[in-house]
Each structure stands twice: as structure tokens, then as C-alpha cells.
C-alpha positions as CSV (number, residue, x, y, z in Angstrom):
1,X,4.2,-34.0,0.9
2,X,2.3,-37.1,2.1
3,X,1.2,-37.0,5.7
4,X,1.0,-33.2,5.9
5,X,-2.3,-31.6,7.0
6,X,-3.4,-28.2,5.6
7,X,-3.0,-26.8,9.2
8,X,0.7,-27.7,9.3
9,X,1.8,-27.4,5.7
10,X,3.4,-24.1,4.6
11,X,2.8,-25.0,1.0
12,X,-0.9,-24.2,1.5
13,X,0.2,-20.5,1.6
14,X,2.6,-20.7,-1.4
15,X,2.2,-17.9,-3.9
16,X,3.1,-18.9,-7.4
17,X,4.3,-16.5,-10.1
18,X,2.7,-17.0,-13.5
19,X,5.8,-18.8,-14.7
20,X,5.6,-21.2,-11.7
21,X,1.9,-21.7,-12.3
22,X,2.7,-22.8,-15.8
23,X,5.1,-25.3,-14.4
24,X,2.4,-26.6,-12.1
25,X,0.0,-27.0,-15.1
26,X,2.7,-28.8,-17.0
27,X,3.3,-31.1,-14.0
28,X,-0.4,-31.9,-13.9
29,X,-0.4,-32.7,-17.6
30,X,2.7,-34.9,-17.3
31,X,0.9,-36.7,-14.5
32,X,-1.9,-37.6,-16.8
33,X,-4.4,-34.8,-16.4
34,X,-5.1,-33.3,-19.8
35,X,-5.2,-29.6,-20.5
36,X,-8.8,-29.8,-21.6
37,X,-9.7,-31.6,-18.3
38,X,-7.9,-28.9,-16.3
39,X,-9.7,-26.2,-18.2
40,X,-13.1,-27.9,-17.6
41,X,-12.4,-28.1,-13.9
42,X,-11.4,-24.4,-13.8
43,X,-14.4,-23.2,-15.6
44,X,-16.8,-25.4,-13.6
45,X,-15.2,-24.1,-10.3
46,X,-15.8,-20.5,-11.4
47,X,-19.4,-21.3,-12.3
48,X,-20.0,-23.0,-9.0
49,X,-18.6,-19.9,-7.2
50,X,-21.0,-17.7,-9.1
51,X,-24.0,-19.9,-8.4
52,X,-23.1,-19.9,-4.7
53,X,-23.1,-16.1,-4.5
54,X,-25.8,-14.9,-7.0
55,X,-29.2,-15.9,-8.2
56,X,-29.7,-16.5,-11.9
57,X,-29.4,-13.3,-13.9
58,X,-28.4,-12.0,-17.3
59,X,-24.7,-12.7,-17.6
60,X,-22.1,-11.7,-20.2
61,X,-19.0,-13.8,-20.4
62,X,-16.1,-11.8,-22.0
63,X,-13.6,-14.3,-23.4
64,X,-10.0,-13.6,-24.5
65,X,-8.0,-15.4,-27.2
66,X,-6.1,-17.8,-24.9
67,X,-6.7,-20.3,-22.1
68,X,-8.4,-17.7,-19.9
69,X,-11.0,-17.4,-22.7
70,X,-11.3,-21.2,-22.8
71,X,-12.1,-21.1,-19.1
72,X,-14.8,-18.5,-19.9
73,X,-16.5,-20.8,-22.5
74,X,-16.7,-23.5,-19.8
75,X,-18.3,-21.0,-17.4
76,X,-20.8,-19.9,-20.0
77,X,-21.8,-23.5,-20.8
78,X,-22.0,-24.4,-17.1
79,X,-24.2,-21.5,-16.2
80,X,-26.5,-22.1,-19.2
81,X,-26.9,-25.7,-18.1
82,X,-27.8,-24.4,-14.6
83,X,-30.6,-22.3,-16.2
84,X,-28.9,-18.9,-16.4
85,X,-29.4,-16.6,-19.4
86,X,-25.8,-16.3,-20.8
87,X,-24.2,-14.6,-23.7
88,X,-20.6,-14.9,-24.8
89,X,-18.3,-12.4,-26.5
90,X,-14.8,-13.1,-27.8
91,X,-11.7,-10.9,-28.4
92,X,-10.4,-12.0,-31.8
93,X,-11.5,-14.7,-34.2
94,X,-13.0,-18.0,-33.1
95,X,-10.8,-19.8,-35.7
96,X,-7.7,-18.5,-34.0
97,X,-8.4,-20.3,-30.8
98,X,-6.1,-23.3,-30.2
99,X,-5.9,-26.4,-28.1
100,X,-8.1,-26.7,-25.1
101,X,-9.6,-23.3,-25.6
102,X,-10.7,-24.2,-29.1
103,X,-12.1,-27.5,-27.8
104,X,-14.3,-25.8,-25.1
105,X,-15.4,-23.0,-27.4
106,X,-16.7,-25.7,-29.8
107,X,-18.7,-27.1,-26.9
108,X,-20.5,-23.8,-26.4
109,X,-23.6,-24.0,-28.6
110,X,-24.7,-20.3,-28.2
111,X,-23.7,-17.4,-30.4
112,X,-20.3,-15.8,-30.0
113,X,-20.3,-12.0,-30.5
114,X,-17.2,-9.8,-31.1
115,X,-15.9,-8.3,-27.9
116,X,-17.3,-4.8,-27.7
117,X,-18.9,-2.5,-25.1
118,X,-22.2,-2.7,-27.0
119,X,-22.4,-6.3,-26.0
120,X,-22.9,-5.5,-22.3
121,X,-26.5,-4.5,-23.1
122,X,-28.7,-5.4,-20.2
123,X,-26.3,-7.7,-18.6
124,X,-26.6,-7.9,-14.8
125,X,-23.3,-9.7,-14.2
126,X,-20.0,-9.8,-16.2
127,X,-17.5,-12.6,-16.2
128,X,-14.0,-11.3,-17.0
129,X,-12.3,-14.2,-18.9
130,X,-10.2,-12.0,-21.2
131,X,-6.6,-12.2,-19.9
132,X,-5.0,-14.3,-17.1
133,X,-2.2,-13.7,-14.6
134,X,0.6,-14.0,-17.1
135,X,-0.3,-10.9,-19.2
136,X,2.9,-9.4,-20.4
137,X,1.7,-6.2,-22.2
138,X,-0.8,-3.4,-21.6
139,X,-4.4,-4.0,-22.3
140,X,-5.5,-2.0,-25.3
141,X,-8.1,-1.9,-28.1
142,X,-11.4,-3.7,-27.7
143,X,-10.4,-5.4,-24.5
144,X,-9.6,-2.1,-22.8
145,X,-12.8,-0.6,-24.1
146,X,-14.8,-3.5,-22.7
147,X,-13.2,-3.4,-19.3
148,X,-13.7,0.4,-19.1
149,X,-17.4,0.0,-20.0
150,X,-18.0,-2.8,-17.6
151,X,-16.5,-0.8,-14.8
152,X,-18.7,2.2,-15.7
153,X,-21.8,0.1,-15.7
154,X,-21.2,-0.9,-12.0
155,X,-22.6,-4.4,-12.4
156,X,-21.0,-7.3,-10.4
157,X,-17.8,-8.6,-12.0
158,X,-16.3,-12.1,-11.6
159,X,-12.7,-12.4,-12.7
160,X,-11.1,-15.7,-13.8
161,X,-7.6,-16.1,-12.3
162,X,-7.0,-12.3,-11.9
163,X,-8.9,-9.2,-13.2
164,X,-7.7,-8.7,-16.8
165,X,-4.9,-6.2,-16.9
166,X,-3.5,-7.1,-13.4
167,X,0.0,-8.6,-13.5
168,X,-0.2,-11.8,-11.5
169,X,3.5,-11.5,-10.5
170,X,3.4,-7.9,-9.2
171,X,-0.1,-6.7,-8.8
172,X,0.5,-3.8,-11.2
173,X,-2.1,-2.8,-13.7
174,X,-1.0,-3.1,-17.3
175,X,-3.1,-0.5,-19.1
176,X,-6.5,-0.8,-17.6
177,X,-8.4,-3.2,-15.3
178,X,-12.0,-3.5,-14.0
179,X,-12.3,-4.2,-10.3
180,X,-13.9,-7.5,-9.6
181,X,-16.3,-8.4,-6.8
182,X,-15.0,-12.0,-6.9
183,X,-11.9,-13.5,-8.3
184,X,-11.5,-17.3,-8.7
185,X,-8.0,-18.5,-9.2
186,X,-6.6,-22.1,-9.3
187,X,-4.3,-24.3,-7.2
188,X,-2.6,-21.4,-5.4
189,X,-2.8,-17.6,-5.2
190,X,-0.4,-15.4,-7.2
191,X,1.6,-12.5,-5.7
192,X,-0.6,-10.1,-7.6
193,X,-3.7,-11.2,-5.6
194,X,-2.0,-9.7,-2.5
195,X,0.2,-6.9,-3.7
196,X,-1.4,-3.5,-4.5
197,X,-3.1,-2.4,-6.6
198,X,-4.0,-5.9,-7.6
199,X,-5.3,-6.9,-4.2
200,X,-7.8,-3.9,-4.2
201,X,-9.1,-5.0,-7.6
202,X,-9.6,-8.7,-6.9
203,X,-12.4,-8.4,-4.5
204,X,-13.0,-11.7,-2.6
205,X,-10.5,-14.2,-3.9
206,X,-11.3,-17.9,-4.0
207,X,-8.7,-20.6,-4.7
208,X,-10.2,-23.6,-6.5
209,X,-8.8,-27.1,-6.6
210,X,-8.8,-28.2,-10.2
211,X,-6.8,-31.4,-9.8
212,X,-3.2,-30.3,-9.9
213,X,-1.2,-32.6,-7.7
214,X,0.2,-31.0,-4.6
215,X,3.5,-32.7,-5.4
216,X,4.0,-30.1,-8.1
217,X,5.1,-27.7,-5.3
218,X,7.9,-30.1,-4.4
219,X,9.4,-29.6,-7.9
220,X,8.7,-25.8,-8.0
221,X,10.0,-25.1,-4.4
222,X,8.2,-21.8,-4.2
223,X,10.1,-19.0,-2.4
224,X,7.1,-16.7,-1.9
225,X,4.3,-17.2,0.6
226,X,1.3,-15.4,2.0
227,X,1.9,-14.7,5.7
228,X,0.2,-16.9,8.2
229,X,0.9,-18.9,11.4
230,X,1.6,-22.1,9.6
231,X,4.9,-20.5,8.3
232,X,6.4,-19.8,11.8
233,X,4.1,-21.2,14.5
234,X,6.4,-24.2,15.1
235,X,9.2,-21.8,16.1
236,X,7.1,-19.4,18.2
237,X,8.8,-18.9,21.6
238,X,6.1,-19.8,24.1
239,X,7.2,-19.6,27.7
240,X,8.3,-22.9,29.3
241,X,7.4,-23.9,32.8
242,X,11.0,-23.7,33.8
243,X,11.7,-20.3,32.3
244,X,12.6,-17.1,34.2
245,X,13.0,-13.6,33.0
246,X,16.6,-13.9,32.1
247,X,15.9,-16.8,29.8
248,X,13.3,-14.8,28.0
249,X,15.8,-12.3,26.7
250,X,16.7,-8.7,27.5
251,X,15.8,-6.0,24.9
252,X,17.5,-2.7,24.8
253,X,15.6,0.2,23.3
254,X,17.1,3.6,22.6
255,X,14.8,6.6,23.2
256,X,15.0,10.0,21.7
257,X,14.9,13.5,23.3
258,X,11.9,14.9,21.5
259,X,9.4,12.3,20.3
260,X,9.4,10.3,23.5
261,X,6.2,8.4,22.8
262,X,7.6,6.3,20.0
263,X,10.3,4.5,22.0
264,X,7.8,4.1,24.9
265,X,5.4,2.3,22.6
266,X,8.2,0.2,21.2
267,X,9.5,-0.8,24.6
268,X,6.1,-1.7,25.9
269,X,5.4,-3.8,22.8
270,X,8.7,-5.7,23.3
271,X,7.5,-6.6,26.8
272,X,4.0,-7.5,25.6
273,X,5.6,-10.0,23.2
274,X,7.4,-11.8,26.0
275,X,10.8,-10.3,26.4
276,X,11.9,-11.1,29.9
277,X,13.4,-7.7,30.5
278,X,13.3,-4.4,28.6
279,X,15.7,-1.5,29.2
280,X,15.0,1.9,27.6
281,X,18.1,4.1,27.3
282,X,16.9,7.7,27.7
283,X,18.8,11.0,27.4
284,X,19.3,12.5,30.8
285,X,17.3,15.6,29.9
286,X,14.2,13.6,29.4
287,X,14.8,10.7,31.7
288,X,11.9,11.8,34.0
289,X,9.5,11.7,31.1
290,X,10.3,8.1,30.3
291,X,10.7,7.0,33.9
292,X,7.4,8.5,34.9
293,X,5.5,6.8,32.1
294,X,7.0,3.3,32.2
295,X,6.6,0.9,35.1
296,X,7.6,-2.6,33.8
297,X,10.4,-1.2,31.7
298,X,13.8,-0.3,33.2
299,X,14.7,3.3,32.3
300,X,18.4,4.1,32.2
301,X,19.7,7.7,31.7
302,X,22.5,8.2,29.3
303,X,24.6,11.2,28.4
304,X,26.0,10.1,25.0
305,X,27.5,7.3,23.0
306,X,29.9,6.2,25.8
307,X,27.1,5.6,28.2
308,X,25.2,3.7,25.5
309,X,28.3,1.5,24.8
310,X,28.4,0.8,28.6
311,X,24.9,-0.6,28.4
312,X,26.0,-2.8,25.4
313,X,28.8,-4.2,27.6
314,X,26.1,-6.4,29.3
315,X,25.9,-9.3,26.8
316,X,22.6,-10.4,28.4
317,X,21.1,-7.5,26.4
318,X,20.7,-9.7,23.4
319,X,18.6,-7.5,21.0
320,X,18.8,-3.8,20.4
321,X,16.1,-1.6,18.9
322,X,17.0,1.8,17.5
323,X,15.1,4.5,15.6
324,X,11.7,5.2,17.0
325,X,11.6,8.9,17.9
326,X,15.4,8.9,17.8
327,X,16.0,12.1,15.7
328,X,18.3,12.2,12.7
329,X,21.4,13.2,14.6
330,X,25.0,12.2,14.5
331,X,24.6,10.7,17.9
332,X,22.0,8.3,16.6
333,X,24.3,7.3,13.7
334,X,27.1,6.5,16.1
335,X,24.6,4.5,18.3
336,X,23.5,2.4,15.3
337,X,27.0,1.6,14.3
338,X,27.9,0.7,17.9
339,X,24.9,-1.6,18.1
340,X,25.7,-3.3,14.8
341,X,29.3,-3.8,15.9
342,X,28.1,-6.1,18.7
343,X,26.8,-8.6,16.1
344,X,23.8,-9.2,18.3
345,X,20.3,-9.0,16.9
346,X,19.4,-5.4,15.9
347,X,16.1,-3.8,14.7
348,X,16.5,-0.6,12.8
349,X,13.4,1.5,12.3
350,X,12.4,5.0,11.3
351,X,15.2,7.6,12.1
352,X,17.8,4.8,12.4
353,X,17.4,4.4,8.7
354,X,16.8,8.0,7.7
355,X,20.0,9.2,9.5
356,X,22.0,7.2,6.9
357,X,20.2,8.7,3.9
358,X,23.4,10.6,2.9
359,X,25.6,7.5,3.5
360,X,23.6,4.3,3.0
361,X,26.8,2.3,2.2
362,X,28.0,3.0,5.8
363,X,24.9,1.5,7.2
364,X,24.8,-1.5,4.9
365,X,28.5,-2.2,5.3
366,X,28.2,-2.3,9.1
367,X,25.5,-5.0,9.2
368,X,27.1,-8.2,10.5
369,X,24.7,-10.0,12.8
370,X,21.0,-10.8,12.7
371,X,19.3,-7.5,11.6
372,X,15.8,-6.5,10.7
373,X,15.2,-3.3,8.8
374,X,11.6,-1.9,8.9
375,X,11.3,0.9,6.4
376,X,8.1,2.3,4.9
377,X,8.4,3.3,1.3
378,X,9.9,6.7,1.9
379,X,12.6,5.4,4.3
380,X,13.3,2.5,1.9
381,X,14.0,5.0,-1.0
382,X,16.5,6.9,1.2
383,X,18.6,3.8,1.7
384,X,18.1,1.7,-1.4
385,X,18.4,2.9,-5.0
386,X,16.2,0.1,-6.3
387,X,13.4,0.1,-8.9
388,X,10.7,-2.4,-9.9
389,X,7.8,-4.0,-8.1
390,X,7.6,-4.2,-4.3
391,X,8.4,-7.9,-4.1
392,X,11.5,-7.6,-6.3
393,X,12.7,-4.5,-4.5
394,X,12.3,-6.0,-1.0
395,X,14.2,-9.1,-2.1
396,X,17.0,-7.1,-3.7
397,X,17.3,-4.9,-0.6
398,X,17.5,-8.0,1.7
399,X,20.2,-9.5,-0.5
400,X,22.2,-6.2,-0.6
401,X,22.0,-5.5,3.1
402,X,22.3,-9.1,4.4
403,X,19.3,-8.2,6.6
404,X,15.7,-9.2,6.8
405,X,13.7,-6.3,5.2
406,X,10.2,-5.5,6.3
407,X,8.9,-3.2,3.6
408,X,5.8,-1.8,5.2
409,X,2.4,-0.9,3.9
410,X,-1.0,-2.4,3.5
411,X,0.8,-5.1,1.5
412,X,3.9,-5.5,3.7
413,X,6.6,-7.7,2.3
414,X,9.1,-9.5,4.5
415,X,12.2,-10.6,2.6
416,X,15.2,-12.6,3.7
417,X,18.7,-12.4,2.2
418,X,18.4,-15.9,0.8
419,X,15.5,-14.9,-1.5
420,X,12.6,-16.1,0.6
421,X,9.7,-13.6,0.8
422,X,6.4,-13.4,2.6
423,X,3.5,-11.0,1.7
424,X,1.2,-10.0,4.5
425,X,-2.5,-9.5,3.8
426,X,-4.3,-9.1,7.1
427,X,-3.5,-5.5,8.0
428,X,-6.6,-3.3,8.2
429,X,-6.6,0.3,6.9
430,X,-7.1,1.4,10.6
431,X,-3.4,0.7,11.1
432,X,-2.5,3.9,9.1
433,X,-2.1,5.8,12.3
434,X,0.9,7.4,14.1
435,X,2.9,5.1,16.4
436,X,1.7,1.7,15.0
437,X,5.0,1.2,13.2
438,X,6.8,1.8,16.6
439,X,4.6,-0.9,18.1
440,X,5.6,-3.3,15.2
441,X,9.3,-2.6,15.7
442,X,8.9,-3.4,19.4
443,X,7.0,-6.6,18.7
444,X,9.8,-7.8,16.4
445,X,12.3,-6.9,19.1
446,X,10.4,-8.9,21.7
447,X,10.4,-12.1,19.6
448,X,14.1,-11.7,18.7
449,X,14.9,-11.4,22.4
450,X,13.4,-14.8,23.0
451,X,15.6,-16.4,20.3
452,X,13.2,-16.5,17.3
453,X,15.2,-16.2,14.1
454,X,14.9,-12.8,12.3
455,X,12.8,-13.9,9.3
456,X,10.3,-15.8,11.4
457,X,10.2,-13.1,14.1
458,X,9.5,-10.4,11.5
459,X,6.8,-12.4,9.8
460,X,5.1,-13.4,13.1
461,X,5.1,-9.8,14.4
462,X,3.7,-8.4,11.2
463,X,0.9,-10.9,11.2
464,X,0.1,-10.5,14.9
465,X,0.2,-6.7,14.3
466,X,-2.5,-7.1,11.6
467,X,-4.6,-9.3,13.8
468,X,-4.4,-6.8,16.7
469,X,-5.4,-4.0,14.2
470,X,-8.5,-6.0,13.2
471,X,-9.3,-6.7,16.9
472,X,-9.4,-2.9,17.6
473,X,-11.0,-1.8,14.3
474,X,-12.2,1.8,13.7
475,X,-10.9,4.5,16.0
476,X,-7.6,2.7,16.5
477,X,-4.7,4.5,18.0
478,X,-1.3,2.8,18.6
479,X,-1.8,2.3,22.3
480,X,-4.8,0.1,21.6
481,X,-2.6,-2.5,19.9
482,X,-0.8,-3.1,23.2
483,X,-4.1,-3.5,25.0
484,X,-5.5,-6.2,22.7
485,X,-2.2,-8.1,22.1
486,X,-2.8,-10.5,25.0
487,X,-6.1,-11.6,23.5
488,X,-4.5,-12.0,20.1
489,X,-1.7,-14.1,21.6
490,X,-4.2,-16.3,23.5
491,X,-5.9,-17.0,20.2
492,X,-2.6,-17.9,18.6
493,X,-1.7,-20.2,21.5
494,X,-5.0,-21.9,21.0
495,X,-4.3,-22.4,17.4
496,X,-0.9,-23.9,18.3
497,X,-2.5,-26.3,20.6
498,X,-5.1,-27.4,18.0
499,X,-2.3,-27.8,15.5
500,X,-0.3,-30.0,17.8
501,X,2.5,-27.4,17.8
502,X,2.2,-26.6,21.5
503,X,3.3,-29.3,23.9
504,X,1.6,-29.7,27.2
505,X,3.6,-29.2,30.4
506,X,3.3,-32.9,31.2
507,X,4.6,-33.9,27.7
508,X,7.5,-31.6,27.9
509,X,8.6,-32.7,31.4
510,X,8.3,-36.3,30.4
511,X,10.5,-35.9,27.3
512,X,13.1,-34.0,29.3
513,X,13.2,-36.6,32.1
514,X,16.4,-38.7,32.2
């Protein structure tokens, strides 16, 4: 990984499962950094983050029986050395501590009380050092009582690694967890920091460098990342000086007869993202509605599946979007199968998925070319009989369908058939509004039209969709996303230029000269 900068290194956004984090720790130890040294660095990083955010105050450090508790004893000692009034409480017996945790507990010279809600007393801040990201069982007993009492008191909480009770791999709560105002984790985030409900419980999340070599990631080869431009910016299809509209791709969007706004939003979004041409196929009965509302989009009237197949005969229409406002009809099912049979890029959203709820195998068996499925949880359940956490379900669905799956929500997961997965974390709550999913489907379509691969196109569109949502903020309606997208794209282009991923026109012409 030598020579990579944080701005161009996808591994900066790697998400490590608890098992992968254990491997990173082991790599550091094998490289000569002792466990006690790593623990000291972790605890000192937490203490530094606390001091940076709060003035000295009465603090209770609640320690668990493992390494997370050892980190807590380092925090207690560091804060006391900084002049803070600190008390420590331990789940279990001090004599049961082992290794580095026992070492750092021995360096704490204050009293160690038994973990109990009564120990909260007049504390004005609590440090949750009970359990880490690898917790494999529900929190019960004294630990559960303590977390419940801390939450009830309403004082600021700082969690080490993850809030105790949060599964670092899935974000699920095992038993009980107290929401943190600040979570300090180490080396890289875990999926549970981004997946709900874990993300909601973590508060602000800080990733601290504790001396684990970055080369550990070369050995781990993480397959899960947090979404961000560094993952796909080098493949973003910026217009070239010599381009014309036919080189920018031609998107075909199918419109429905009743909910006409959905397909209109999607078609306009595809154009906003740079598709050179967009054609909307509209039923003859509502052709005037579409044609009267769209100016930069070609509107073609169709009378049924044969008319749609005629549109598919033009191979320049290189990506097809079906579903927004399509209606759950037999006609839509036939249209989806016809589109998939072309083996061109296809995006299936909303009704294009729901219409196969009684025959999911027919849909999955027809996928042959680059395909992106964009279900929300309800639509996902209609097609895939899968259980488990969101990350695992999205991965399994992608493998089963041989398609990129965008499992939408505030913690959208983008999964590829080969096992890669990306978790998105920039979407504001304001996006929970009708039509925003149609815009997202159109954005993915626009990037596919320009030749971006399906996984990268989905990830880029989801991230840009979140950025657009943030740019609009409260009061957002779907049309607002289309209005702010040019500004969001300008910002992305500036980032590409700063990162050296956007060649100047002069550079490009020079390289292409004979």
C-alpha cells in the first residue's frame, strides 16, 4: 500500500468485521507491537477524544471482563492524570482479568467497585468499556442493569469500540444497549457503526490510529466498505471534449398509465446524470401527460409489448429502466422479461420487482446481463426468501440473482454477486419522501448509459443521492433533488480534480496525439 494517499486509497473506507479486526490486531502483534501497547494506545485515544469534547467532570468508567475493559482502565488512568475526577467499576472479579487487561488494571491505582447501577452516583459522564464489537451473546445481569441505568440518567456516554450490546458485524442490539454521544473505535470502522440500529446508537464515531500497520489490510482483503467517492471516482464517466450525445448513451425508461410522475422523475434524473439521450415509452392513453411535462426527454407512445420490443430493436438504447409507476400488470412482467432478454444493462425498481412476487424464480432466472435491482425492504421480501442481517441478506440476494442489489433504507447496502458490499451512510432522513427512490433509479440508469459498471454506478448514484438530499435538507420533495444535482456534481468534479483523477483537456489531447 506504499505510495497511496488517503484521498485515493479505498482501504481508508474499509469496514472490518470483529473477526477481521482480530486478524488486524494479530498482524500488529506479529509485527512487533505488543497487545499491552495497542491497549494503551486505544485507551489514550479515547481519553484524548473525551478531553477534546468535554471539560473535566465527574466520570464513571464501566469496565468489562475482557480487552474492552482493559481499554477502560487506560482511559480512567489517563483522565485522572489529566486532572479529572474518575471512578472505575468492573463486571466480574479483578483476579479474573487476563493478559493486557490485567496489566492495565494493575496500573490503575484507584478503587475498583463492582459494576452496579448504584455506582453511577453523581457521575456527569459515563465511559462504556463493558463489551466490544465482537459480543456474541445478549447483554444480561449487572451489565444490562448498568446500561439501562446510564441511559435513564441521561448523562453523556462515551463508548469504546461500539456501545456495549451492539453487534459490530451487523449493528443489531444483543439484549440492551445505551446510546452513546461519542464512540471511539480503532483502525477502521465496523459494519455495526453504519448499519441500523447500531448507527443510531453510536453518536459521533471517531476512528483512532493505534499503530496497526496499514499493511494488515493487504492480508485481510476486506470485501466491505463505507460508500465514498474514493471507491468509484476513478471510473466516473465525466464528459470528454470530443463526446457527443450518442457517445453518452441512450436510456430507455418505461412509464406507467396511472402514476405518471414516477417515470418522469426517473427519466429526468437519468438525463441529469449525463445520459446523452433519454426516451420514455408511454402508453398511448397517457402520452399527452408525459409529452406535455417533458422537454429534454423523447416521449414515444406505445400500445403494448410489441411496440416496446420495437424500441428495443435500436441497440443504441443501451440501458433500460423499468418499474417506477409501472403498475403490477402482466404487461409489465412481459416488458421486464423482454428487456432482460436483450442482455443490455437493466435497472429494475418498484413495480418491476413486485410484479414477480408470485414467481420470483421467473425473474431471477431471466437475469443475464448487467442488472441492478433497487428494492426497499418490502419489495426485497417479495422476491427473496432470506433471513439474517441486512448486509448478509443483500450479499446473498446478489449472489442468487447475479445482479447488483441496492437494498434501500437509511443504511442502504449495495452488494455485488462476487461478495463485495458497500454500506452508505450519508443519506439524511429528509429523503423519506415519495419519488426519491424513482430519482435514484434514474440516476443509476444515467451512469450505466455512460458505460459505468453496475456496482460502481449503483454506489456512485446512492452516494450522490445522499449528498443531494443533504443539500436540500428539510422540506425536501423529490423534484428538489433534480434541481440541486448539478451543484453536487460540480463539487464531485472538483474533488476529482483535487485527487488527480480528472485529467485536463490539454493532458487528454496530448496523451491521445499520435
